[in-house]
N, C-alpha and C positions, 0 to 999 in steps of 0.2 A: 536667810532664805525667806522669801515672802510667798504667800498664797493668794492667788487672785480670786476674788469673790465671783460667784456665778451670776451672770447677767440674767434676770428673770425673763426679759424679752427674748434673749437668745435661747433660753431653755424652752420657752413656749413655742418659738419658731421651729426648734428642733423636733418638738413633739408633733407639730403639725405635719412634718415631713414623713411620718410613719404612714406607709401606704395602706390602703384598705386591704389589699391582698395579703400583706404581711400580718395585719391584725387578724384577718380571717383565718390565716394559717395557724396562728397561735391559739385562737379560740377553738379551732378544730382539734388541735392537739390536746387542749385542756379537757375535751370531751372524752378522750381515750386514756389519758395518762394516770388515772387512778384506778384502783382495783374495782371499785363500784362502777365507775364509768365504763370500764372495759366490759364488765359482765352485763351492764345494762345494754350496751351496744350488741353484745353477743346474744342477748335474749331475743333480738329480732330474728336472727338466723335460727336459733333454737326453736322459737315459737313457730316459725315457718315450717321447719322440718317436722315438728310434732303434729302440726295441723295437717300436713300432707300425709303422714303415716296414718293418722286417725281417719282421714277421708278415705284412704284405700281400704282400711279395715272395716269401717262401719257404714260408709255410704252405699246405698243400693247400686247394683251394677249398672242399671239404666241411667243413673245420675252421675256416673263417672265421666264428667266432661271437664274441659279446661276451665270453664266458668265456675264450676263447683270447687275446684282447687283454688282458684283465685279468690273466691268468696271466703273460703275457710282460712286462707293465709291472710287475707286483708283485714279480718276482724281483729286479731290481736295487734296488728300493726297500727290500726287506728287508735288503739289504747296506748301502746308503747311510745310511738313517735311524739305525740303531744307532751308526754312526761319528759322525754329527752329534751325537747325544746324548752319546756318550763324550767327544768333544772339548770340548763345552761345559763339562764338569766338569773334565777334566784340564788345560784351558788355564790355570786359576788357579794351578796348581803348575808346569806345564811352562814357561809364559811368565812366571812369577813376578809375576803381577798380583794374587795372592791377598792379599798384605799390604795393598794399597790397598783391595781389595774388602771384606775383613773388618774393616778399620779404619772404613770408612764404615758398614758394616752388621755390627756385632760378632756378631750371632747367626748362626752359620754355617749352621745348619739352615734358617734363613729364606732364605738365599741359594741353598742346594741345592734347596729346594722351588721357588723361582722358576725355577731352571734346568730342573727337571723339567717344570714347567707350560709353559715356553717351548718345550721340545723336543716335548712332546705336541701343542702348538698347531701347530708346524711340521709334525709328522707328519700331523695331521688335514687341514690345508690341502693338503699334498702329495698325500694320497690322494684328495681331492676333485678336484684338478687332474688326477691320473692317471685318475680316473673320466671326466672330461670328454674327455681325450685318447682314452681307450678308446672312448667313444661316437662321436667323430669318426672314429676308425680303423675301427670297424665299419661306419659309414655309407659311408665312402670305399672301403673294401676290397670290400664287397659290390657297390658300384656299378661298380667297375672289373671285377670278375670276373663280374658279372651273376648272382650267386647270391642266394638268399633271406637276408634279415636274420634272425638268431636272437639274441634277447635272453634268454639263459639264466642270468642272474645276478639273483636276486630281491633285494628290499630287505634281507630277513633274511640272505641269503648275503653281501651286501656289508658288512653290519654285522659279521658274523663275520670277514670278511677284515680289516676295520678293527681289530677286537680282536686278531687274530693279528699284524698289523703293529705295533700298539702294544706288544704283549708283546716283539716283537723289538727295538723301539726301547728299551724299558725295560731290556732286557738290556745294551745299551750303556751306559745310565745306571748300572746296577748295577756293572759292571766299572770305570767311571770313578770312582765313589765308593769302591770297595774298594781300587783300586791307586793312583789319583791320579797316574799316570804314563802319558803317551800311548803310548810304545812297549810297556810292559808290558801295559797295558789292551787294546791292539790285538791283541797276541799271544794274550792270554787269550781275547778274543772269538772270534778265528778258530779257536782250539783247540776252544772250546765249540761253535761253529756248524759246523765242518767235520770235525774229528778225532773228537770224542766220538760223534756220530751213527754214524759208520762203525764205531768200536770197539764201541758198544752193539749194532749190527747183527750184527757178527761173534760177539759173545758170545751173543746171542739165538739165532743159528743153530747154535751148537755146544754150548750149555748149556741144558737144558730148565728148570732152576730159574731162570735169569736171564730166560728168555722170559716167565715170569709176572711177574717184577719189573720188566721193561723199561718198561711203560707208566707206572710210578710214578716213574721216575728219568730217563727220556729225554725232555727237554723238546721236542726236535724232533719226536719221535714223537707226543707229546701234543698239539702245536700243529697238526699236519698236518690233522686233521679240520676245523679252523676254516677253512682255505683251501679245502678241498673242499666245505664247507657241509654236512657229514654228521655233525657231532658230536652225540652223544646219550648218555643214560644214564651209565654209569660213566666215559665219556670226559671228562665234566665234572669228576669227582673226580680223574682222572689229571692233567688240566690244572691244577687247583687245587694238587695235591700238588707238581708240578714247579715251579709258580710260587713256592710258598713256599720250596722247596729251593734254587732257582737265582736267584730275584729278591729275595724279602723278607728271608730270613736274611742273605745276603751284604750286602745294602744296610744292614741294621741294624748289622752288624759294621763296615762302612765308615763309617757316620755316627758310630759310637762312636770310631773312630780319628781321624776328622776333628776331633771335639770335643776330643780330647786332644793332637793333633799340633801342633807348632810351625810357624807359617807364616813363611816367609822370603821 
């Protein structure tokens, strides 16, 4: 009895036939199939519910509007979603599952693209769930306080909030691709989201030259009008410039490093 050796060319051709939709489905499943992953996803709903209850209990009656609920729910989501996206990338290296993943699908960029699509899908669904919770919160809150219901978030404003939240999510993806280490990527993300805006604000208040430069380099400042629903004119250019500087270029560098790095 003889055993035929596997043809490397045939194996590689077979790997190429794995569709993007199938890889995305697998990556989406990997985000839920562990206990930590399940509870991290559940934390989105839990945080939205807690934010809604806190708004009903502590917000002044005059401020119980739909935007108040959306703002309260959106804050924890802009923290949790980037972490989810970051962990989906770094898990391949931190948990050392990358060798198996990249053996089954040799084209690493294909896997990274699937992870990005899966993260964005989770983000969009999470925001729709948050929207539904906000609607219920506004109905229940105004019924309890017997105040008028105010629906002060238009469809266009909601879409801008979705865009801003996705940019935050993609920031986590970018740091995951660039560093491929969960602790390092998490530190880099919190420095980017907490330390740099404060530093840029101090520089802008003390240096007139930097005040003019700030909108072009401060991503937090450039994204703020999206959540306010007031973005217009040059603010779109500021948003594009910061997205290229903080998202696109680092991601391209990270993809280049992934293509060249040894997977263990």
